[in-house]
N, C-alpha and C positions, 0 to 999 in steps of 0.2 A: 432488770437483771442483765448483766453483760453476757456476751456469747460464751465466754469461757466458763462462766458460772452456770449457765444453762447446760452446757455440756457435762460439767462435773455432776450437777444435780441429776441429769438424765442417766448418766452411768450408774449412779447410786440407786436410782429407782429401778432400773432394769435389773441390776444385780440382786436387789432385795426380792423383786417379784419372781426372778428366775432361780433363786437360790444359788447364785454364782458369785465369783469374785468380781469386783468392780473392774479390775485390770483385764478381764476377759470380755468385757462389753465393747463391741465395735459401734462406731457412730458414723452415719452418713450425714454430710452437710449438703443440702440441696437448696440453692438460693431462689428467691423470688426474682422476677424479671420485669423490665419495661420494654416497650417498643417505641423508640422516639419517632421513627418514620417507617411507613409500610403497614399502616393500620388496615385490617380487614382485607388483605390481599393474599395472604399465604395460602388460603384455601383455593385461590385461583392461580396458583403457581407463580405468584409475583415475586418481586425483589423486595426484601425487607431488611430492617436493621433492629438490633437488640442490644441490651445491656443487662447483665446481672446486677442485683443490688447487694449491699452488705448485710441485708436482712435475710435470714435463711430458715428453712424448715430443717429440723433435726430428727433423725431416726436412729435410736439406740436399740441394739439387738444382740442376741447371742444365738449362734447356730444350735440346732438340736440334732440328736443322733437319729431321730426318725424323720418322717416326711410331713409332720404337722406344722402348719404355720398358724401362730396365734399372735394377734396384734391388738394392742390397746392404744388409746389416744388421750392426750392431755386436753383435747378440745371437744371430743364427742363422747357420749356415754356408751357403756357396754364394751364388748370386745368382738373380734372376728376370728373365726377358726375354720380351717379347711386343710385338706392335704394337697400337696403339690400334684398328686396323681388324680385328684378328684375335684378339680375346680368346676363349680357349677357352669353349665353351658350358657346361661343367661344371667345378666347382672341382677342383683337383688334390689337395687335402688337405694343403697345406704352407703355410708362412708367407706365401708370395707371393699367396695367394688374395685378400687384402684389396686389393692393388694391382690385380690383374686385375678384382676386383669393382668398384673405383672407376671404371675405364674402362668396364666393362659398364653400370654405373648411368648414367653421364653420356651414353653413346650411346643407351641405352634411352629416356632422357628428351629426346632430340633435340638435345643440345648438340654443337656442331661441334668435337669434340676432334681437332685437326689435328696437333699436335706432341707428340712423345714427350719423354722426359727421362732424365737419369741422376741417381740420387739414392742417398743412404745414410740409412737410418733408425737413430736412436740412442735407445733407451729404457732403462729400468731393468729389471733382471732380476726383482725381487720386487714385482710389481704385480698379481698375481692378485686379482681382486675389485675392482679400481679402474678397470675398463673400458678396459684397454689395447687391446682389439680395436676399440672405437669410436674411441679416440684415434688409432690408426693409420689406420683407414678415413677419418676426417675429414681427417687430414694428407694422405693421398694425393689426396683430392678437391680440397682447396685447392691442392695443388701442380699437379695436372693442369689445373685452371682457370686458374691463374696462367700456366702454360706456353703455353696456347692463348688467353690474353687474354680469358677468359670472365668475365662478371659474373653471379654466382649469389648469391642471398640466403641468409642463414642458415637461413630457414625451408625453402628448397628443399634446402639441404644436409642438413638433418635428414631429409627424405624420401629423398634420395639414399643416405645411410648406411643407412637402413632397407632399401633395395633391396639394398645390399651384403650385409647380414646375413641378411635374411629370404629373399630371392629367389636370391641367388648362393651364399652359404655354407650356408643351410638352418637357421639358428637362429631360432626363433619368438619373438624378444623384441620389446619395444615401443620407445617413443621416448625413454625417460628418458635413456639414456647420452649419445647424440649431442646431445640438447637441452641437457643440462647442460654438455657440453664446448664447445658453440658459444655459448651464451647467458649463461653465468655471469659475474658481476662480483665482484671481491674484496670480502669482508666482507658480502655479501648472500646471502639465501636465495632460490634460484630455485624458483618454483612452476610446475607444468605440469599442466593438465587434458588427459589423453591422449585424451579423446573429442572435445573441442571444439578442441584445439590452443591454448587460451588460456594465455599465460605471464605471469608477473609476477616482479619482483625486489623483495624486501622487505629494508629496512634493519632491523638489530637495534635494539630500543627502548632499549637501554642501551649505553653505551660499553664495549665489551669486545674485547679482543684474542683473538678466538676461535682456538684451535688444535685440530688433529685428530691424535690418536695412532693410528698404523697399526701393528698387530701382524700381520706376515705369518707365516702358519702354517708355511710351507715346503712346502705341498702344491702340486703343479702339475697341469696337464691342460687340454685344450681343453673349453670349455663345451659345445660341441655333442655331446661324448662323455659328458656327465653325464646326470642325470635331469631336466635343465632342460625339455626339450621334453615329457616325460611329465607334469610338473607343469602345464604350459600346457594340455595336453589334458584333465587332470583338472578344472581350473578351468572349461573350456568345457563339459565334460559336466555339471558342477554347475549351470552357468547354464542349459543346455538343460532339465534336469529341473525346475528351479525355475520357468522360464517356462511350461513345459507345465502344471505343477501350478496355476499362477496363471491358466491359460486364455489365455495370450498366445502369439504366434507365436515359435517357436524354430527359427531357421534353422541351417545348419551352422556359421556363424560367430558363434554366440551368445557373448556375453561377460557376465561378472558385472556389469559396469557397466549392462547392459540390464535388470538385475533390480532393482526398487525395494527399498529396505532393509526396508520393511514386509512385502513378499512373502517375503523370506528368513525373517523372524521367523515368519510364518504357516505356511510350507511347508517349513521346513528338516528336518522330520521325515521327508520323503520321501527324503532323501538318505542313501546309505550313509555310515557313520561317516567313512570316509576323505574323501569328497567334502564332507561337512559341515564337516570341519576346514578344507579349502581355502577354502570360502566364508566361514567364520567369520573366517579371517585377512583375507580381502579386506575385509569390511565393518568389522571392528574397525580395520584399518589406515586406512581412509578417515576414520573418526572421529579417529584420531590425527593424520592429516595436517592436518585442518581445525583441530583444537585446537592443534597445534604451530605453525601459521602465526600464530595469535593470540598464543601465548606468546612466540614470537620477536619479534613486533612490539612486545609489551609489555616486552621485555627480561628476561623470566623464563627465563633459561637453565637454571636448576635444573629447572624444570618441563619445559622442552623436552628436557632430558637424560633425565628419567624416562620420557618417551614413547619415546625412542630405545631404552631398555632394554626397555620393554614390547613394542616392535616386535620386538626380538631374541628375546624369550621366545616370542612368537607364531610367529615363524619356525621355532623349534625344535618347539613343541608342536602347532601347527595346520598350518603349511605343510610341516613335517617335512623341512626341508633341513638341511644341516650334517652334521657327523661329529664323532667324539671330539676331534679336534685343534682344530676351530673352536670347539667348546663349551668346551674348556680355555682357548682364547684369550679368549673372552667372559668366562668366570669370572675370569680374571686381571685383565681390565680392570675388571669390575664391583667387584673388591676393591681397586682402586688408588686411593689418596688423590688427590683433585682431578679424577678422571674423573666427569663428571656423568651419563653414560649411554654404553652401548656396544651394538653389534650386529654381526652378520656384515655384510660389505660385498659387493656384487655379488649373484650368484645364490645364494651360500651353499653351494656344493658343494665348493669348494676355494678357496684364496686367503687372505684376511685378515679380521680384525675391526677395527673402528674405534671410537674413543672420543672424546667431546667434552670439551674443556677450555675454561674461561672466560677463561683468561689464559695468560701464559708458564708453561711447565711447570717444576716443581722440577728442579734440575740432575741429580739421579740417577734421575729417573722412568723414562727409556727403559731404562737399565741394569737397574733393579729389575724392570721388567715382563718384559724378556727373560730375566732370570735365573730368575724364578718360572715362566715358561712352559717353559724348558728343564729345570727340575727335574722338571716333570710329563711332558715330552716330550723326553727326552734324545736320541732318534733324529733329532731335527730340528736338532741342533747343527751349525752351519756352513751351515744352510739358512734357519732362521728369522731374522727381522730386525724391529727396531722403529724406526720413523721418525716424527718429530713434524713436522707440516706446518702451514702457514697456508692460508687460502683464497686463491684466485687468480682470474685473468681467463680468459675463454674463448679458444678457438683463434684464431690469426691468422698472417698473413704478417708476419714481422719486418721492420723497416726495414733497408735496406742498411747496410753498414759506413760 
């Protein structure tokens, strides 16, 4: 179903369930995202890049006169209901936590969330690794702000989504996902310095119809239940040890960005092998981000793609994320004609791998990639999927019918 058809069908469903006119239904479009370079470094205040895709999560809703929020999902059973004044203090561990977390974050930052809403969230099933959690968190924030006539900047929404994930859900991630989802523009590379908050959008230096091939592995699972938080803690321990070795202050919130690159080279021998690998990934990934921005601006997509593959290999060898299925997915993409570079997407513990294409894909590319993946992983038949996307714009409230 094309996106405009999804939007029309969602408006009708919300109107029917809410007893409202279809024209009164508001729709948030919140895209999925990729990180070409800057993998696993945002939580260490590193420099990252991102692109929104033309695949998006939709949230259709109508404001209510009272403070009740009721949300249903096209992808999960049941419904979620709470009042904006009575958000549970702790997450319940279900899909409704992101809606509760949005109300929690807005009220924590002093926003006058007065009105509830009824809404239906409609996403794709196979989006693990494309930041579906940040996409839905941003969608709920924009919807609640719209329902209560709040004016909130994109920069503040980036911080509000961080509160949802860090403080309410308990996932120790950084700012990459929500920044990409909110700030991206079609055809441009988004750059973010997670320490200073500086962002930039860079045009490609060559006219190229950039496409992204997404190979979904078929693996599912909540990110907070993976080794993600343990990797964050390992990076912070490496930062603490390096800062102490360099005679610097190392507080409990030490990050690898606080360690000068020359200090890592001088003192990396103090680190246990496991922590040295984590730090090696961070510092090499920072070099790749800076080089990648220059190559993108110069229009050297082949060179940009090679850096994506180097990032993928460092994720496997140094950051040590991934599993046999994701490594198979990367190998399939690395061996596919026309794919300039590939790596895991997202945290790299489940989900998908992505590949960069400099133009429209050959007609049989998606079928060929999926066939080769399933020959190696036949147990994922019926669960794995290949989708070819373009880049897209950031999240927004769509215009009315």
